C-alpha positions in Angstrom: -77.0 71.0 -204.2 -77.4 70.4 -200.3 -78.1 73.9 -198.5 -75.5 73.6 -195.3 -76.3 75.1 -191.8 -74.2 75.0 -188.8 -75.5 75.2 -185.3 -72.7 75.7 -182.5 -73.9 75.6 -179.3 -71.4 76.7 -176.3 -70.2 74.7 -173.5 -72.5 72.3 -171.3 -71.8 68.5 -169.8 -70.5 66.6 -172.1 -70.3 63.9 -170.3 -70.2 60.2 -171.9 -73.7 59.8 -170.3 -75.0 63.2 -171.4 -73.7 62.8 -175.0 -75.4 59.7 -175.3 -78.7 61.5 -173.8 -78.7 64.2 -176.5 -77.9 62.1 -179.0 -80.8 60.0 -178.3 -82.8 62.8 -178.0 -81.8 64.4 -181.4 -82.8 60.5 -183.1 -86.4 60.3 -181.1 -87.1 63.8 -182.3 -85.8 63.8 -185.6 -87.5 60.5 -186.3 -91.0 62.0 -185.2 -90.4 65.4 -186.7 -90.1 63.1 -190.1 -93.8 61.9 -189.5 -94.8 65.4 -190.7 -92.3 66.5 -193.0 -92.7 63.2 -194.6 -90.8 64.0 -198.1 -87.8 64.8 -196.9 -87.5 60.7 -195.8 -88.3 59.9 -199.6 -85.8 60.2 -202.3 -85.7 62.0 -206.0 -87.2 60.3 -208.7 -87.2 62.2 -211.6 -86.5 66.2 -211.8 -90.1 67.0 -211.0 -90.9 63.8 -208.7 -90.1 62.8 -205.5 -91.3 59.5 -204.1 -91.9 59.4 -200.3 -91.0 56.1 -199.8 -90.3 56.9 -196.1 -86.2 55.3 -196.9 -85.4 58.1 -194.3 -82.6 60.5 -193.6 -79.0 60.1 -192.3 -78.0 60.7 -189.1 -74.3 60.5 -187.8 -72.4 61.4 -184.4 -69.1 62.3 -184.3 -65.9 63.5 -181.6 -63.5 66.6 -182.3 -60.5 66.3 -180.9 -60.1 69.9 -179.8 -62.4 72.7 -178.3 -65.0 74.8 -180.0 -63.2 78.3 -179.5 -60.7 77.0 -182.0 -63.6 77.1 -184.6 -65.0 80.5 -183.1 -61.7 82.9 -182.6 -60.9 82.2 -186.4 -63.3 80.5 -188.5 -62.0 78.6 -191.6 -65.3 78.8 -193.9 -63.6 75.1 -196.0 -62.9 73.8 -192.4 -66.6 73.9 -191.2 -67.6 70.8 -194.1 -65.8 68.8 -191.7 -69.1 69.7 -189.5 -71.6 68.2 -192.4 -72.3 65.0 -193.6 -72.0 65.6 -197.3 -70.2 68.5 -199.6 -72.9 71.4 -200.4 -71.6 70.3 -204.1 -72.6 66.4 -203.7 -74.7 64.4 -206.2 -76.2 62.4 -203.5 -78.6 65.4 -203.3 -80.4 64.4 -206.7 -80.3 61.0 -206.2 -79.5 60.2 -202.0 -80.9 61.4 -198.5 -83.1 64.4 -198.7 -81.8 65.4 -195.1 -78.4 64.2 -193.6 -77.5 65.4 -190.1 -74.0 65.2 -188.4 -73.9 65.9 -184.5 -70.2 66.7 -183.5 -69.4 66.7 -179.5 -66.5 69.2 -178.8 -63.8 68.7 -176.2 -64.6 71.4 -174.0 -68.4 70.4 -174.1 -70.0 72.5 -176.8 -72.0 70.6 -179.8 -72.3 71.3 -183.5 -75.3 69.9 -185.3 -74.3 70.1 -189.2 -77.7 70.2 -192.0 -77.6 69.1 -194.8 -80.7 69.4 -197.1 -81.3 69.3 -200.4 -82.5 72.4 -202.5 -84.6 70.5 -204.3 -87.3 70.4 -202.2 -86.1 72.4 -199.6 -85.4 76.5 -199.1 -84.7 78.4 -195.9 -88.2 79.0 -195.0 -89.1 75.1 -195.0 -85.4 74.3 -193.2 -86.7 77.0 -190.3 -90.2 75.6 -190.1 -88.6 71.9 -190.2 -86.2 72.9 -187.5 -88.8 74.8 -185.3 -90.8 71.6 -184.9 -87.9 69.6 -184.4 -87.0 71.8 -181.5 -90.9 71.9 -180.6 -90.5 67.8 -180.2 -87.6 67.6 -178.3 -88.8 70.2 -175.7 -92.3 70.2 -175.5 -93.8 67.1 -177.2 -95.3 66.1 -180.5 -98.4 68.0 -179.3 -96.7 71.3 -179.9 -94.7 71.1 -182.7 -95.4 72.6 -185.9 -97.2 71.3 -188.9 -96.4 71.8 -192.4 -98.5 72.4 -195.1 -98.2 70.5 -198.5 -100.7 72.0 -200.5 -98.6 73.8 -203.4 -100.4 71.2 -205.6 -103.9 73.3 -205.2 -102.2 76.4 -205.8 -100.7 75.7 -208.5 -102.7 73.2 -210.9 -102.0 72.4 -214.3 -102.5 74.9 -216.9 -102.3 73.6 -220.7 -103.0 76.8 -221.8 -100.1 79.1 -220.5 -99.3 82.2 -223.0 -95.6 83.9 -222.1 -96.2 86.7 -220.4 -95.0 90.3 -221.6 -93.7 91.5 -218.4 -91.4 89.1 -216.5 -90.8 89.5 -212.7 -88.2 91.0 -211.4 -86.9 92.3 -215.4 -83.5 93.7 -215.0 -84.0 97.2 -215.6 -82.1 101.0 -214.3 -83.0 103.4 -212.5 -81.4 106.6 -211.3 -83.5 107.5 -208.4 -82.1 107.9 -205.4 -83.5 105.3 -202.1 -83.5 107.9 -199.5 -83.2 104.9 -196.8 -82.3 102.2 -198.0 -82.6 99.2 -195.9 -78.9 97.1 -194.1 -79.6 94.5 -196.8 -79.9 96.8 -199.4 -76.6 99.1 -198.4 -74.6 95.6 -198.1 -75.8 94.1 -201.1 -75.0 97.1 -203.5 -71.3 97.4 -201.5 -70.9 93.6 -202.5 -72.2 94.1 -205.8 -69.7 96.9 -206.8 -66.9 95.0 -205.0 -67.1 91.8 -207.1 -68.2 93.7 -210.7 -64.7 95.8 -210.1 -63.0 93.0 -209.3 -64.4 90.8 -212.2 -63.7 93.8 -214.4 -60.4 94.0 -213.6 -59.4 90.6 -214.0 -61.3 90.6 -217.3 -59.5 93.7 -218.6 -62.7 94.4 -220.3 -66.2 95.7 -219.8 -69.2 93.5 -219.2 -73.0 93.4 -218.1 -73.0 92.3 -214.2 -76.7 90.7 -213.3 -77.3 90.6 -209.6 -79.8 88.1 -208.9 -81.8 88.8 -205.7 -83.0 85.7 -204.2 -86.4 86.2 -202.5 -89.4 84.1 -200.8 -92.7 83.8 -202.7 -94.5 83.4 -199.5 -94.3 86.5 -198.2 -94.6 88.5 -201.6 -98.1 87.4 -202.6 -101.7 88.8 -201.5 -102.5 87.6 -199.7 -99.1 86.0 -198.0 -98.9 82.1 -198.5 -98.4 80.5 -195.0 -94.9 80.3 -193.7 -95.4 76.8 -192.7 -96.0 75.5 -196.7 -93.4 73.0 -197.1 -91.0 73.2 -200.3 -89.0 74.7 -202.7 -91.0 78.7 -203.2 -87.9 80.9 -203.8 -87.5 83.4 -206.9 -84.9 85.5 -208.8 -84.7 89.3 -209.0 -82.3 89.9 -211.2 -81.1 93.9 -211.6 -78.5 94.1 -214.6 -75.7 96.6 -214.5 -74.7 97.5 -218.4 -71.5 98.5 -219.8 -72.1 102.2 -219.8 -73.6 102.4 -216.7 -71.5 103.6 -213.4 -71.2 100.8 -211.4 -69.4 103.3 -208.4 -72.2 105.3 -207.7 -73.9 102.9 -204.9 -77.3 105.2 -204.5 -77.8 103.8 -209.0 -77.1 100.1 -206.9 -79.3 101.0 -204.4 -82.3 102.0 -206.7 -81.4 99.6 -209.2 -81.9 96.7 -206.0 -85.2 98.7 -204.3 -86.6 98.9 -208.3 -86.4 94.9 -208.7 -88.3 94.3 -204.7 -91.0 96.7 -205.7 -91.6 95.4 -209.0 -91.6 91.6 -207.8 -94.7 93.0 -204.7 -96.5 94.4 -207.7 -96.0 91.5 -209.9 -97.6 88.7 -207.1 -99.6 91.5 -205.0 -101.7 91.7 -207.8 -101.7 88.1 -209.1 -100.8 85.9 -206.2 -99.4 82.5 -206.9 -100.2 80.9 -210.2 -98.9 78.5 -212.7 -98.5 81.6 -215.1 -96.0 83.7 -212.6 -94.0 80.7 -211.9 -93.7 80.1 -215.5 -92.8 83.7 -215.9 -90.1 83.6 -213.3 -88.8 80.1 -214.5 -88.0 82.2 -218.4 -86.5 85.1 -216.4 -84.3 82.7 -214.9 -83.1 80.9 -218.3 -82.9 83.8 -219.6 -79.9 85.6 -217.6 -78.4 81.9 -217.6 -78.3 81.3 -221.4 -76.6 85.2 -221.8 -73.1 84.3 -222.2 -71.6 88.4 -222.6 -72.9 88.5 -218.4 -71.4 87.9 -215.1 -74.1 86.4 -213.2 -73.8 86.8 -209.0 -76.5 85.6 -206.8 -77.5 86.8 -203.3 -79.7 84.8 -200.4 -80.5 87.0 -197.3 -81.8 84.1 -194.6 -82.1 87.5 -192.2 -85.4 87.1 -191.3 -85.1 83.4 -190.5 -85.1 82.6 -186.9 -81.8 80.0 -186.5 -80.2 81.6 -183.6 -83.8 80.9 -181.7 -83.1 77.2 -182.9 -83.4 75.7 -179.0 -83.3 71.6 -178.3 -83.2 72.3 -174.2 -79.6 73.1 -174.1 -80.0 76.7 -175.0 -79.5 78.8 -178.4 -76.8 78.5 -180.9 -74.1 80.5 -180.3 -73.3 80.8 -183.8 -75.0 79.8 -186.9 -72.9 79.6 -189.8 -72.7 77.9 -193.5 -69.7 76.4 -194.6 -66.7 77.3 -197.9 -68.6 75.9 -201.5 -67.2 75.5 -204.8 -70.1 77.0 -206.5 -69.0 80.3 -208.2 -70.9 83.8 -207.3 -72.9 83.3 -205.1 -73.8 85.7 -201.7 -75.4 84.5 -198.7 -76.1 87.1 -196.3 -76.4 85.9 -192.4 -77.5 87.7 -189.6 -74.7 88.2 -186.2 -75.9 86.3 -182.9 -77.0 90.0 -181.7 -79.0 91.0 -184.7 -77.1 94.3 -185.2 -74.8 92.9 -188.0 -74.6 91.3 -191.2 -72.3 87.8 -192.0 -71.7 88.1 -196.1 -70.1 84.7 -197.5 -69.1 85.2 -200.8 -67.9 82.0 -202.7 -66.5 83.8 -206.2 -63.2 82.8 -208.7 -60.0 82.7 -206.4 -58.9 85.7 -209.0 -62.1 87.9 -208.3 -61.6 87.1 -204.1 -58.0 88.1 -204.3 -59.4 91.5 -205.3 -62.5 91.5 -203.5 -60.3 90.7 -200.2 -57.6 93.9 -200.7 -60.8 96.3 -201.9 -60.2 99.0 -199.2 -63.8 100.6 -199.8 -65.3 97.2 -198.8 -62.9 96.5 -196.0 -64.2 100.4 -194.4 -67.3 98.6 -193.6 -66.4 94.8 -193.2 -63.9 93.0 -192.0 -62.3 89.4 -193.1 -63.5 86.1 -191.2 -63.5 87.8 -188.0 -63.8 86.0 -184.4 -67.2 85.1 -183.5 -66.2 83.6 -180.0 
């Protein structure tokens, strides 16, 4: 899949000369950035091999016949796909360019930069690092650009005698211990988990097991922490299970489950760091929840720590950072609002479940649907 990210920039002078100037700057500095993040210019050879053959990335320019305000006043999640060069679900992510950029200029003078990066090689941390490097190239020049690290092979040497671990990180557990001070992400995640599980049970007419998988950045969980500049896809999953006989209406129970999973991962990677056995255990955990037929799995990724609202190419910071509507089901992304005080929850569910979630009064007590971001 392609990870979608769209950066919307407010009104500036968008005369013909200014449009061409910005386009040239973005192209030139992107090319320079790729000399540092060179795997992005390669192609996938096999499921575990990328050939750094310098085939390049794809860059597109478009002109919209409407103003940016049309998008910001009433965002349409699926219309936002028009600002991307590839559909998130496109198989091109496995066979074509690993990075595609589409720049759209609006009538009002605003602009959008849509970025599609292959999840095979890029996670949110690597995407953030590459954007930092790109903007530094554009504003300060190559001497100030962030330099990525590609030493994952040193951290994960081959292992011929791997034995499955008894303790799988993030193993599904139950807990009734209350969390006194839940984080903003824990609180929002729990409310969403409760709502989607209730919707699924109502539509299916029977009780199921519901797994809420928290996606996390492995770099920050090891001891010592790995560098934020370590390029690649270093994410893990913490699957927390809500069984048929458990009270999914009690938010304290759900928050406690999410906290327990995070603490377990901290302990696991804090003691052992990153090694082959740890990665294999995580993969086994993911495979375990995928192969269980009598449960619904939800995957939640928080981008709250990534400074996408700081991406400034020289004409100011974005007024809105967004994703787009996706056809993948049971996927949730949490993004910060521009002021950092709120959370945008991007949910991709079945139509039947979404209908119930959108009318869930308890959820609506804390949220509003597709609000204006103008």
